[in-house]
C-alpha positions as CSV (number, residue, x, y, z in Angstrom):
1,M,-13.4,-3.5,7.6
2,A,-13.9,-4.4,4.0
3,T,-12.7,-7.7,2.6
4,I,-11.6,-8.8,-0.8
5,E,-12.4,-12.3,-2.0
6,I,-9.6,-14.1,-3.8
7,D,-10.3,-17.5,-5.4
8,D,-8.7,-20.3,-3.3
9,D,-6.8,-21.7,-6.3
10,V,-5.2,-18.3,-6.9
11,Y,-4.4,-17.8,-3.2
12,E,-2.9,-21.2,-2.9
13,A,-0.8,-20.6,-6.0
14,L,1.1,-17.7,-4.4
15,Q,4.7,-18.7,-4.0
16,L,4.9,-17.4,-0.5
17,P,4.6,-19.0,3.0
18,E,1.0,-18.9,4.3
19,K,1.7,-16.2,6.9
20,E,3.3,-13.9,4.3
21,R,0.5,-14.0,1.8
22,S,-2.0,-11.5,3.3
23,P,0.7,-8.8,4.1
24,A,2.3,-9.3,0.6
25,L,-1.1,-8.8,-1.1
26,K,-1.8,-5.7,0.9
27,R,1.6,-4.2,0.0
28,E,1.2,-5.0,-3.7
29,L,-2.3,-3.5,-3.8
30,A,-1.2,-0.4,-1.9
31,V,1.8,0.1,-4.2
32,S,-0.3,-0.4,-7.3
33,L,-3.1,1.9,-6.2
34,Y,-0.6,4.6,-5.1
35,A,1.3,4.4,-8.4
36,R,-2.0,4.9,-10.3
37,D,-2.8,7.9,-8.0
38,V,-6.0,6.1,-6.7
39,L,-4.8,6.2,-3.1
40,S,-2.8,8.9,-1.3
41,F,0.5,8.1,0.3
42,G,-1.0,8.0,3.7
43,K,-3.9,5.7,2.8
44,A,-1.7,3.4,0.7
45,R,0.8,3.3,3.6
46,A,-2.0,2.4,6.0
47,L,-3.2,-0.3,3.6
48,A,0.3,-1.8,3.4
49,E,0.6,-1.6,7.2
50,L,4.0,0.0,6.9
51,S,5.6,3.0,8.6
52,K,6.2,6.1,6.5
53,R,9.8,5.2,6.2
54,E,9.1,1.6,5.2
55,F,6.6,2.6,2.6
56,Q,8.9,5.3,1.1
57,A,11.6,2.7,0.9
58,L,9.3,0.2,-0.8
59,L,8.3,2.9,-3.4
60,G,11.9,3.7,-3.9
61,N,12.9,0.1,-4.5
62,R,10.1,-0.1,-7.1
63,E,11.2,3.2,-8.6
64,I,7.7,4.7,-8.1
65,P,7.9,8.5,-7.7
66,R,6.3,10.1,-4.7
67,H,3.4,12.4,-5.7
68,Y,2.5,15.2,-3.4
69,G,-0.6,17.2,-4.1
70,E,-3.3,19.1,-2.3
71,R,-4.8,15.8,-0.9
72,E,-1.5,14.8,0.6
73,L,-1.0,18.3,2.0
74,E,-4.4,18.2,3.7
75,E,-3.6,14.8,5.2
76,D,-0.3,16.0,6.5
77,L,-1.9,19.1,8.0
78,K,-4.6,17.0,9.7
79,Y,-1.9,14.6,11.0
80,A,0.1,17.5,12.4
81,E,-2.8,18.9,14.5
């Protein structure tokens, strides 16, 4: 598993309880990378550690449209096997 280093001062400045920081950062990174079309829906959802429904709701709340291209179709087909 890869890790991302975040300066301690920045991490401590997050206005969240300690146990919510890591999941919140993962969700924010996942949403940002999905919105920029850097990660597929499936990979972004996995990064956010959310179910399909939860990640769809998160994108909807942020008014981020769902993209569906060849890559997502391939992932869906592999998942369906």
